[in-house]
C-alpha positions, 0 to 999 in steps of 0.5 A: 500500500502506498501511504502517499495515496492515503487521503483523509475524509476532510469533507471540504464541502461541510463548514468547519466554522459551525454555528451554534446559533444558526445564521438563518436565525440571526439574519432576522436581526440584520440591519443591512440585508442579512449580513450584519447585526449589532452586537454587544459583548458583555465582557467589553461593554465599554465598546458599546454596540459593534457591527458584526457579520453573522458569519463571524459570530456564534460559531466554534470550529468543528463543534459538531464533528466527531473526531479521533479519540472522541468520548462519543462516537458511532460506527459510521464515524469510526469507519470514516476516521480510522478506515485508513488502518483497515489493512494494518495490524496494530500491537499495543501494551493492551494487546492487538487492537481488533476494531476501530472502536478499540483504536479510538479508545487508545488513540492517545497512545498512538506513538506507542503503537506498533503498526504492521502491514499485511506482509508483517512489515513494521511501519517506520515513524515517518509512515506512522506519521502519515497515517496519524495525520490522515486520522487527525484530519478526518472528521464525521460531519453528519450532525452539522449536515443534518442540522442544516437539512432537517431544521435550519433550511426550513426555519425562516419560512416556518417561523414567518408562517407561524408569526403571520398566523398568530397576527391574524389570530390576534386580529392584527392582520386580516384573514383566518388562521389557526395553529395545528398540532404539527405547528405546536410540535415543531415550535416546541422542537425548535425551542428545545433545539435552540436551547441545547445548541447554544454555547451555554447549553441546556440548564438542566444538563448543566445542573446535573453535570455540576454534581459530577464537577463537585464530586470530581473537581480534578476533572476541571484541571486544564488540559495541555493543548496536545491532550485535547480532543477538541481545541476548544475543550480546555478540561476533561469536564468540557470534553465529557459535556461536549461528548454528551451533547453530541450524543444527544444531537446524534440520537435526535437527528437519527430519529432514535429515542433519547434525551431530546425526544423525551424532553419534547414529549414531556413539554408537549404534554404539560406546556403550551405557548404565549406568543408575545407580539411587538413591532419594529419600533420596540423589537426584541433583542436576541443573543448567543442564547436564543432559547433558555429557562429562567425563574420568573418574578413569580418564582416559576420556571419559564422557558422562552424562545426569541423567535423573531425581533417582533415575536417572543414565545414563552411556555405556560403550564396547561392541562390542554396543550391545544390552547395557547395565548396571543398577547400584544406586548407593551413597551414595558413588557418588551423591555422587561424580556430584553433585560431578561435576555441580557441577563442570560447571555454573554453576547447580545444581538440587535437590529438597532444600535441605539438601545440604552445599555445601562437600562438593558443591563440594569446598570444604575450608574453608566460610569460602572462600564 
């Protein structure tokens, strides 16, 4: 076998800059034709609102890819990543590696592997390095591809249709309209997808993982760059949480039973929506956390999705999930939700750059920033 002919599965047609908040979602807040939004970084408040291209925010390189050594992987992913090793024998201190799964488990010990071809010839260090680079550059891109195909590509037309229907129902537009069970199911699905996909991640998962962190504080120690599976994961804890999230996404996008499916079914059984409508003069902001759960002023958990600049969707408890509420939000109500959005995010996104930062961040003295 000529190792110079070994080619990694790079999937050049699939984005490496993978958006946790989809670009198609952020485009609704663009002020110049789907290209740029006004951004406020809460760690750089003194800079104020800054214009940013939506391609350049809310992404992490290779976030949805499965790669060599990942905690969670699949048979298809292993075949793509380790396929170049199919005709080699690999001896290690653990014995002969019999499967791609075992190769993945012990990939961090690659330098100690003794790799032989089918004729028994042991590969040189140079030849091993060729194979290693092939493995490291290979990636399994199913999740990124399927997010686009199954959900992102349809978001704009879906949510525009929902808002149009809701405005008719409220009497703000002429015509007749209704929301059916499929509309409600897909809305709930998007709410939870955007919640799970944001950088902060799902709050319930985070609280469960905090128990692990408290029990094993050593897993929060920094990993050296060469020890990391993904460069953005700085600790073992980060790798574990990321691996679990990738499993949740993979289960859902393959149509398997899993955490996300259970969440959606439970939400649909016990919750419905209040659609809060506004207009372009008093729009909702959004953020790097477009959907999240928080404790409202009455002490109840409330889960919201900032759907568009003129429609925010919030959950309400109900014994009849066919019922829903449509509310024309007051200026004060919009501001209150915008402040809550700001409380639960790191980067704020707006169509306007004249929103008062002190009010939004609940800062009484503007000199504080």
